[in-house]
C-alpha positions in Angstrom: 336.5 -69.7 -63.0 337.4 -68.0 -59.7 337.7 -64.6 -61.5 334.2 -65.1 -62.8 332.9 -65.9 -59.3 334.5 -62.8 -57.8 333.3 -60.5 -60.6 329.8 -61.9 -60.3 329.8 -61.3 -56.6 330.9 -57.7 -57.0 328.3 -57.0 -59.7 325.6 -58.2 -57.3 327.1 -56.3 -54.3 327.1 -53.0 -56.1 323.7 -53.3 -57.6 321.5 -50.3 -56.9 318.3 -52.2 -56.5 316.0 -51.6 -53.6 316.7 -55.0 -52.2 319.9 -56.2 -50.8 321.2 -59.8 -50.3 323.6 -61.1 -47.7 326.7 -63.2 -48.1 324.9 -66.5 -47.6 322.4 -65.6 -50.4 325.2 -64.4 -52.6 327.1 -67.6 -52.1 324.0 -69.7 -52.8 323.4 -67.9 -56.1 327.0 -68.3 -57.2 327.1 -71.9 -56.1 324.0 -72.7 -58.2 325.3 -70.8 -61.3 328.8 -72.3 -61.1 328.0 -75.8 -59.7 330.6 -75.3 -57.0 329.8 -76.2 -53.4 328.4 -73.4 -51.3 331.0 -73.7 -48.6 333.7 -73.3 -51.2 332.1 -70.2 -52.6 331.7 -68.8 -49.0 335.5 -69.4 -48.5 336.2 -67.6 -51.8 334.1 -64.6 -50.8 335.8 -64.4 -47.4 339.3 -64.6 -49.0 338.2 -62.0 -51.5 337.2 -59.6 -48.8 340.4 -60.3 -46.8 342.6 -59.6 -49.8 340.8 -56.3 -50.4 341.3 -55.1 -46.8 344.9 -56.3 -46.8 345.7 -54.4 -50.0 344.0 -51.3 -48.7 346.0 -51.4 -45.5 349.1 -51.6 -47.6 348.1 -48.5 -49.4 347.1 -50.2 -52.6 343.9 -49.7 -54.7 342.1 -52.8 -55.9 340.9 -52.4 -59.4 338.5 -54.8 -61.1 338.4 -54.2 -64.8 335.0 -53.3 -66.2 333.6 -52.8 -62.7 335.4 -50.3 -60.4 338.0 -49.8 -57.7 338.2 -50.2 -54.0 340.3 -47.6 -52.3 341.0 -46.1 -48.8 340.1 -42.5 -48.2 342.1 -41.0 -45.3 340.6 -38.2 -43.1 343.1 -36.2 -41.0 342.5 -35.6 -37.3 340.4 -32.5 -36.8 338.5 -30.5 -34.2 334.7 -30.6 -34.1 332.0 -29.3 -31.9 329.4 -31.4 -30.1 326.1 -30.1 -31.3 324.3 -30.8 -28.0 326.8 -29.3 -25.6 328.8 -27.0 -27.8 332.0 -28.6 -26.4 334.9 -28.8 -28.7 336.3 -32.3 -29.3 339.2 -33.9 -31.1 338.1 -36.3 -33.9 341.0 -38.8 -34.5 342.4 -39.5 -38.0 340.6 -42.4 -39.8 340.6 -44.2 -43.1 337.4 -45.2 -44.8 336.8 -48.0 -47.4 335.4 -46.6 -50.6 334.2 -48.1 -53.9 334.0 -46.2 -57.2 332.3 -47.8 -60.1 333.9 -47.3 -63.5 331.5 -46.1 -66.2 331.7 -49.5 -67.9 330.7 -51.1 -64.6 327.7 -48.8 -64.2 326.7 -49.5 -67.8 326.5 -53.2 -67.0 323.6 -52.7 -64.6 321.7 -50.1 -66.7 
């Protein structure tokens, strides 16, 4: 049941529609569909997000079959130029959260 909830939440989150929904609306929809209390669904969504971030910090990818994967993209420190002043600045190294849909995941919304 929890796997279904998490998968459903991701399908809604990666939808390419022109409208977006927030966590509260997502939790409301999942609660109605699964007949689980909304506050429990909100806790599951929060735990899901925490686990993704924790895994990425540990250098792991998070793969969800038939949907896609979350991964961290690391950018090394580099020099850049401020376009207004022309001053050269140092941009620190940084990691970015990324999501790549599997072809089967994209097929689900088309």
